[in-house]
Every structure is written in structure tokens, then in C-alpha cells.
ROSE-97700 format. One line per field, with one value per atom (N, C-alpha, C): residue number from 0; residue in three letters; atom name; z, x, y. Coordinates in nm, 2 decimals, padded with zeros to 4 digits, m for minus. Example, Ala and Ser with C-alpha at 12.3 -4.5 7.8 and 13.67 -1.06 7.14 Angstrom:
BEGIN
num = c(0:0:0:1:1:1) $
residuo = c(ALA:ALA:ALA:SER:SER:SER) $
atomo = c(N:CA:C:N:CA:C) $
w = c(00.78:00.78:00.78:00.71:00.71:00.79) $
u = c(01.32:01.23:01.32:01.28:01.37:01.29) $
v = c(m00.57:m00.45:m00.33:m00.22:m00.11:00.00) $
END
This chain:
BEGIN
num = c(0:0:0:1:1:1:2:2:2:3:3:3:4:4:4:5:5:5:6:6:6:7:7:7:8:8:8:9:9:9:10:10:10:11:11:11:12:12:12:13:13:13:14:14:14:15:15:15:16:16:16:17:17:17:18:18:18:19:19:19:20:20:20:21:21:21:22:22:22:23:23:23:24:24:24:25:25:25:26:26:26:27:27:27:28:28:28:29:29:29:30:30:30:31:31:31:32:32:32:33:33:33:34:34:34:35:35:35:36:36:36:37:37:37:38:38:38:39:39:39:40:40:40:41:41:41:42:42:42:43:43:43:44:44:44:45:45:45:46:46:46:47:47:47:48:48:48:49:49:49:50:50:50:51:51:51:52:52:52:53:53:53:54:54:54:55:55:55:56:56:56:57:57:57:58:58:58:59:59:59:60:60:60:61:61:61:62:62:62:63:63:63:64:64:64:65:65:65:66:66:66:67:67:67:68:68:68:69:69:69:70:70:70:71:71:71:72:72:72:73:73:73:74:74:74:75:75:75:76:76:76:77:77:77:78:78:78:79:79:79:80:80:80:81:81:81:82:82:82:83:83:83:84:84:84:85:85:85:86:86:86:87:87:87:88:88:88:89:89:89:90:90:90:91:91:91:92:92:92:93:93:93:94:94:94:95:95:95:96:96:96:97:97:97:98:98:98:99:99:99:100:100:100:101:101:101:102:102:102:103:103:103:104:104:104:105:105:105:106:106:106:107:107:107) $
residuo = c(MET:MET:MET:ALA:ALA:ALA:SER:SER:SER:SER:SER:SER:CYS:CYS:CYS:THR:THR:THR:ALA:ALA:ALA:PRO:PRO:PRO:CYS:CYS:CYS:VAL:VAL:VAL:GLN:GLN:GLN:VAL:VAL:VAL:LYS:LYS:LYS:ASP:ASP:ASP:THR:THR:THR:ILE:ILE:ILE:ASP:ASP:ASP:LEU:LEU:LEU:ASN:ASN:ASN:ASP:ASP:ASP:LYS:LYS:LYS:GLU:GLU:GLU:LYS:LYS:LYS:LEU:LEU:LEU:ILE:ILE:ILE:PHE:PHE:PHE:ASP:ASP:ASP:ARG:ARG:ARG:LEU:LEU:LEU:LEU:LEU:LEU:GLU:GLU:GLU:VAL:VAL:VAL:LEU:LEU:LEU:GLN:GLN:GLN:HIS:HIS:HIS:PHE:PHE:PHE:ASN:ASN:ASN:LEU:LEU:LEU:GLN:GLN:GLN:THR:THR:THR:GLN:GLN:GLN:LEU:LEU:LEU:ARG:ARG:ARG:VAL:VAL:VAL:ALA:ALA:ALA:GLY:GLY:GLY:GLY:GLY:GLY:TRP:TRP:TRP:VAL:VAL:VAL:ARG:ARG:ARG:ASP:ASP:ASP:LYS:LYS:LYS:LEU:LEU:LEU:LEU:LEU:LEU:GLY:GLY:GLY:LYS:LYS:LYS:GLU:GLU:GLU:CYS:CYS:CYS:TYR:TYR:TYR:ASP:ASP:ASP:ILE:ILE:ILE:ASP:ASP:ASP:ILE:ILE:ILE:ALA:ALA:ALA:LEU:LEU:LEU:ASP:ASP:ASP:ASN:ASN:ASN:MET:MET:MET:LEU:LEU:LEU:GLY:GLY:GLY:ARG:ARG:ARG:GLU:GLU:GLU:PHE:PHE:PHE:CYS:CYS:CYS:ASP:ASP:ASP:LYS:LYS:LYS:VAL:VAL:VAL:ASN:ASN:ASN:GLU:GLU:GLU:TYR:TYR:TYR:LEU:LEU:LEU:SER:SER:SER:HIS:HIS:HIS:LYS:LYS:LYS:GLY:GLY:GLY:GLU:GLU:GLU:GLU:GLU:GLU:LYS:LYS:LYS:GLN:GLN:GLN:GLY:GLY:GLY:ILE:ILE:ILE:GLY:GLY:GLY:VAL:VAL:VAL:ILE:ILE:ILE:GLN:GLN:GLN:TRP:TRP:TRP:TYR:TYR:TYR:VAL:VAL:VAL:LEU:LEU:LEU:LEU:LEU:LEU:PHE:PHE:PHE:CYS:CYS:CYS:PHE:PHE:PHE:PHE:PHE:PHE:VAL:VAL:VAL:LYS:LYS:LYS:LEU:LEU:LEU:ALA:ALA:ALA) $
atomo = c(N:CA:C:N:CA:C:N:CA:C:N:CA:C:N:CA:C:N:CA:C:N:CA:C:N:CA:C:N:CA:C:N:CA:C:N:CA:C:N:CA:C:N:CA:C:N:CA:C:N:CA:C:N:CA:C:N:CA:C:N:CA:C:N:CA:C:N:CA:C:N:CA:C:N:CA:C:N:CA:C:N:CA:C:N:CA:C:N:CA:C:N:CA:C:N:CA:C:N:CA:C:N:CA:C:N:CA:C:N:CA:C:N:CA:C:N:CA:C:N:CA:C:N:CA:C:N:CA:C:N:CA:C:N:CA:C:N:CA:C:N:CA:C:N:CA:C:N:CA:C:N:CA:C:N:CA:C:N:CA:C:N:CA:C:N:CA:C:N:CA:C:N:CA:C:N:CA:C:N:CA:C:N:CA:C:N:CA:C:N:CA:C:N:CA:C:N:CA:C:N:CA:C:N:CA:C:N:CA:C:N:CA:C:N:CA:C:N:CA:C:N:CA:C:N:CA:C:N:CA:C:N:CA:C:N:CA:C:N:CA:C:N:CA:C:N:CA:C:N:CA:C:N:CA:C:N:CA:C:N:CA:C:N:CA:C:N:CA:C:N:CA:C:N:CA:C:N:CA:C:N:CA:C:N:CA:C:N:CA:C:N:CA:C:N:CA:C:N:CA:C:N:CA:C:N:CA:C:N:CA:C:N:CA:C:N:CA:C:N:CA:C:N:CA:C:N:CA:C:N:CA:C:N:CA:C:N:CA:C:N:CA:C:N:CA:C:N:CA:C:N:CA:C:N:CA:C:N:CA:C:N:CA:C:N:CA:C:N:CA:C:N:CA:C:N:CA:C) $
w = c(00.00:m00.01:00.01:m00.09:m00.09:m00.06:00.02:00.09:00.02:00.04:m00.06:00.06:00.04:00.12:00.07:00.13:00.09:00.18:00.17:00.23:00.08:00.20:00.08:00.00:m00.07:m00.19:m00.14:m00.15:m00.14:m00.23:m00.27:m00.40:m00.38:m00.40:m00.39:m00.50:m00.48:m00.60:m00.61:m00.77:m00.77:m00.77:m00.72:m00.73:m00.58:m00.49:m00.39:m00.45:m00.40:m00.44:m00.31:m00.34:m00.25:m00.21:m00.08:m00.08:m00.06:m00.10:m00.06:00.04:00.17:00.25:00.29:00.23:00.24:00.09:m00.01:m00.08:m00.05:00.04:00.10:00.21:00.29:00.39:00.29:00.19:00.15:00.08:00.01:m00.06:00.00:00.13:00.20:00.27:00.29:00.36:00.23:00.10:m00.02:m00.02:00.00:00.01:00.10:00.22:00.35:00.31:00.22:00.16:00.07:m00.03:m00.11:m00.03:00.05:00.13:00.18:00.28:00.31:00.27:00.13:00.03:00.12:00.13:00.23:00.13:00.19:00.10:00.13:00.20:00.30:00.20:00.22:00.19:00.26:00.21:00.31:00.20:00.30:00.27:00.41:00.30:00.38:00.39:00.52:00.58:00.69:00.68:00.81:00.72:00.82:00.78:00.70:00.68:00.60:00.45:00.43:00.31:00.27:00.35:00.38:00.31:00.42:00.41:00.28:00.23:00.09:m00.02:m00.02:m00.12:m00.11:00.01:00.02:m00.03:m00.06:m00.09:00.04:00.16:00.28:00.34:00.39:00.42:00.58:00.57:00.70:00.74:00.86:00.94:01.01:00.97:01.07:00.95:00.92:00.84:00.89:00.89:00.93:00.86:00.86:00.79:00.82:00.75:00.79:00.69:00.74:00.72:00.70:00.63:00.59:00.63:00.69:00.75:00.85:00.88:01.00:01.09:01.21:01.35:01.31:01.33:01.32:01.39:01.50:01.57:01.52:01.42:01.38:01.22:01.18:01.07:01.10:01.22:01.30:01.29:01.38:01.35:01.25:01.11:01.01:00.97:00.96:00.94:01.01:01.13:01.20:01.18:01.15:01.08:00.97:00.87:00.77:00.75:00.85:00.88:00.92:01.01:01.09:00.95:00.86:00.74:00.67:00.65:00.55:00.67:00.75:00.86:00.88:00.90:00.95:01.07:01.13:01.30:01.29:01.41:01.45:01.46:01.46:01.52:01.61:01.71:01.80:01.76:01.80:01.80:01.91:01.89:01.97:01.94:02.07:02.01:02.10:02.04:02.10:02.12:02.22:02.26:02.24:02.16:02.15:02.05:02.17:02.10:01.98:01.88:01.81:01.81:01.75:01.76:01.66:01.66:01.62:01.60:01.49:01.56:01.49:01.52:01.53:01.50:01.36:01.36:01.35:01.41:01.39:01.30:01.22:01.12:01.11:01.16:01.14:01.03:00.95:00.79:00.78:00.78:00.76:00.64) $
u = c(00.07:00.02:00.12:00.07:00.17:00.10:00.17:00.13:00.15:00.12:00.13:00.13:00.23:00.28:00.19:00.14:00.06:00.12:00.26:00.36:00.32:00.33:00.29:00.43:00.44:00.55:00.63:00.73:00.83:00.87:00.89:00.96:01.08:01.17:01.31:01.39:01.45:01.50:01.62:01.65:01.77:01.93:01.85:01.96:01.92:01.99:01.95:01.93:01.83:01.81:01.86:01.94:01.97:01.92:01.84:01.80:01.90:01.82:01.94:02.04:02.00:02.09:02.16:02.15:02.24:02.33:02.29:02.39:02.50:02.45:02.53:02.66:02.57:02.67:02.78:02.75:02.83:02.91:02.87:02.99:03.05:03.02:03.14:03.22:03.19:03.26:03.39:03.33:03.47:03.56:03.51:03.55:03.70:03.62:03.74:03.85:03.82:03.92:04.00:03.98:04.03:04.13:04.06:04.14:04.28:04.27:04.36:04.44:04.41:04.45:04.43:04.34:04.32:04.31:04.36:04.36:04.22:04.14:04.02:03.94:03.87:03.75:03.67:03.53:03.35:03.31:03.22:03.09:03.02:02.88:02.77:02.71:02.67:02.63:02.48:02.45:02.34:02.22:02.17:01.96:01.95:02.02:02.02:02.02:02.14:02.11:01.98:01.93:01.80:01.69:01.67:01.56:01.57:01.64:01.69:01.61:01.68:01.64:01.52:01.44:01.27:01.21:01.28:01.20:01.17:01.24:01.17:01.31:01.26:01.37:01.43:01.53:01.64:01.70:01.73:01.83:01.96:01.97:02.06:02.17:02.28:02.38:02.49:02.53:02.65:02.74:02.83:03.02:03.08:03.14:03.29:03.36:03.46:03.61:03.73:03.78:03.87:04.01:04.07:04.21:04.24:04.16:04.14:04.04:04.05:03.95:03.86:03.74:03.66:03.67:03.72:03.74:03.87:03.91:04.09:03.97:03.90:03.79:03.75:03.67:03.58:03.65:03.76:03.89:03.92:03.97:03.97:03.84:03.74:03.62:03.57:03.63:03.59:03.72:03.82:03.93:03.91:03.87:03.79:03.71:03.61:03.48:03.52:03.63:03.71:03.81:03.88:03.91:03.80:03.69:03.54:03.52:03.53:03.50:03.37:03.34:03.20:03.21:03.08:03.10:03.13:03.23:03.26:03.13:03.11:03.02:03.07:02.96:03.00:03.01:03.11:03.16:03.11:03.08:03.03:03.12:03.18:03.24:03.22:03.14:03.09:03.21:03.22:03.33:03.24:03.24:03.18:03.23:03.32:03.39:03.52:03.47:03.53:03.48:03.56:03.55:03.47:03.34:03.25:03.25:03.21:03.19:03.05:03.06:02.89:02.93:02.89:02.92:02.79:02.76:02.59:02.66:02.61:02.66:02.52:02.53:02.42:02.45:02.35:02.37:02.22:02.21:02.07:02.00) $
v = c(m00.10:00.00:00.12:00.21:00.35:00.44:00.51:00.64:00.78:00.86:00.98:01.09:01.21:01.31:01.40:01.49:01.60:01.79:01.73:01.85:01.98:02.09:02.22:02.23:02.25:02.27:02.44:02.43:02.53:02.57:02.69:02.76:02.83:02.75:02.78:02.87:02.99:03.08:02.99:03.06:03.00:03.10:03.27:03.35:03.44:03.52:03.55:03.71:03.79:03.93:04.04:04.08:04.18:04.28:04.34:04.48:04.57:04.72:04.84:04.79:04.80:04.77:04.63:04.51:04.47:04.45:04.52:04.56:04.65:04.78:04.85:04.77:04.67:04.62:04.50:04.43:04.38:04.45:04.57:04.65:04.68:04.72:04.80:04.72:04.56:04.44:04.44:04.44:04.43:04.53:04.64:04.79:04.75:04.70:04.69:04.60:04.48:04.40:04.47:04.52:04.59:04.73:04.79:04.88:04.85:04.70:04.70:04.55:04.52:04.45:04.29:04.26:04.14:04.00:03.90:03.79:03.70:03.75:03.66:03.66:03.54:03.50:03.50:03.60:03.57:03.53:03.46:03.34:03.39:03.42:03.47:03.29:03.23:03.13:03.16:03.06:03.04:03.04:03.13:03.11:03.24:03.33:03.46:03.37:03.27:03.20:03.13:03.09:03.00:03.11:03.19:03.27:03.35:03.38:03.46:03.39:03.24:03.15:03.12:03.12:03.09:03.25:03.36:03.50:03.53:03.51:03.55:03.69:03.80:03.85:03.86:03.87:03.81:03.90:03.95:04.09:04.03:03.87:03.84:03.76:03.81:03.77:03.74:03.60:03.49:03.54:03.58:03.57:03.52:03.43:03.34:03.35:03.36:03.40:03.27:03.27:03.16:03.15:03.29:03.29:03.40:03.45:03.56:03.56:03.59:03.57:03.70:03.65:03.76:03.88:03.88:04.02:04.11:04.02:04.11:04.16:04.08:04.17:04.29:04.26:04.38:04.49:04.45:04.56:04.63:04.59:04.63:04.74:04.63:04.73:04.87:04.85:04.94:05.07:05.05:05.11:05.21:05.11:05.17:05.24:05.26:05.34:05.44:05.46:05.57:05.65:05.56:05.66:05.69:05.67:05.72:05.82:05.82:05.94:05.91:05.77:05.72:05.63:05.66:05.61:05.46:05.43:05.29:05.24:05.08:04.99:04.93:04.89:04.77:04.62:04.57:04.44:04.32:04.25:04.14:03.98:03.93:03.83:03.73:03.61:03.46:03.37:03.30:03.23:03.06:02.97:02.84:02.75:02.69:02.59:02.63:02.72:02.81:02.93:03.02:03.19:03.21:03.26:03.34:03.47:03.52:03.69:03.74:03.83:03.89:04.04:04.10:04.24:04.30:04.39:04.46:04.59:04.61:04.76:04.84:04.93:05.02:05.14:05.08:05.18:05.25:05.35:05.44:05.44) $
END
């Protein structure tokens, strides 16, 4: 006897559309890499990617770094913001088996 599943169909997008604030954030992060000539790869991870592929808004962007600590990168971001005459941002570091970082960008 075969059973049928009637789970709702979920539409998954092929690409991620950035809103204006997200584009500004990602552009700024790339500017930091270029300004300091950092050979670091930034990868967006976590629920933000899932939500964007599902067409949902998400305000929690996790960035993974391949060759430097999050705290070091956040310090570079703040140094760059100072160089541009912009306000430095708060940094929160979370210790949890490995060092993760959370950087809260306040962009109006």
C-alpha cells in the first residue's frame, strides 16, 4: 500500500536578491578587503542564505572568514569606517568551541 505525502510545495529561488541595505553592507565589506589588500574570503552562511532563497527577508547575516579571526576583521572594518569619516560600530565576540563573530552594522 503506497502512501502519499501532501506537504506544501516550497518554492526555492535560483538566485538571491539583495535589498539596498544588504547591497550596501556587502559592498562595504568588499571595500574593506580591497582597502587593506586582504586575501580573505568572506562567505555568507546560515539562515540568511536559506531565508533569501525562500524569498523571505532576514536581518541576521553570518559571515564566515577563511584565514583570520572575526575580531580582527571587525577591527579592520572599524578602521576603514574611521578612514572614511564614518561612525565605528559595536563588536560582539561569542566563544563557543570555535571563535565566531557577530558584527552589527548600523547603516541608515
